C-alpha positions, 0 to 999 in steps of 0.5 A: 646243493645240500646232499647227505652221503646216503642220498648222493648218486655219483654213477655217471650212467645213472645221472645221464639216464635221468638227464636224458629221460627228463631233458627239460633243464632249468638253466640258471645264469648269473650275469651283469643283468642279475640272476636268471633262470630259463627252462630249455630242453637240452640234448645230452651229447657224449664226447671224448672219455667221460665228458658230456655236453648239453646242447639246445637253442634259445629264441634270438629275442632271449637276451640269455645268449648275449648275456651269458656267452662264456659264463659258468652256468648251472642246469637243474634236471628234475626227475621223479618226485612225490609227497610221502605221507606219514600215514604210509610208514609202518612204524607210525602204528608203533610209536606215532613218531612220523612226519611228512616228507618229499622224495625226489631225484635231481641232477645238477650239471655245472659247465660253461655256456657257449653260444653257437650262432650258426644255422647249420649247427642249429639244424643238426641240433634240432634234427637230433633233438626231434629224432630222440623224442619222436622215436616212440611215434608210429610215424616219427616227424622230422624237420624235413617234413615241414616246408624248407622255407618255413624251417629256414625262417624259424631256424633264423629266429633261434641261436644255438647253445652248448654247455660243456659239463665239468661237474655233475651232482646227483641227489636221490632222496628216496627213503634210504634213511628209513628202515626196510619196513617203512621203505616197503610201506612207502612203496605200497602207499605210492603205488596205491595213489594211481598217479604215474609220477608216484609210481615212478617214485615207488620204483626208485624207492624199491630199487634202493630199498635195504 
């Protein structure tokens, strides 16, 4: 990924937070069958030291688990993103030299994929995934809420995957290349749209404003 230094984000805790808040990863593979992309919710697991794994599952009918076992893969996590209108730049009124752009925050996770065809492991992974995403519910749903024979049958229809991450690259393109007056006016413009996604981007721009 092309990433000028002023857009680079290297702090592990910041990268991990985006991956956790936006867990639907685009898993990109290159196999004998060609280039592939699958969209899979992945659960971040902290390992020894600073190492992390991404765990999830795919349908047994998905050829990915047979074609990509042991392969180097790339997972892209898309965070907040928003169109930025040149009308929002304070400097536009001064000289008119402004063009549209797109702000975004992304993490690229590189690692080797391992297939885990083990129903017990898959159940543990599903328990962790649902616990994370049900935590805000008044009455969190758990896998044990469904009939045992029903869940056992469905677990048999999926295969577990784990990606031990060996490299992370983060890019936060959030108006750092603009003067302070433009950063402030972009925040104002994003907030004024009333769109929740734009509000998320406004918060990122404000947090990194000079």
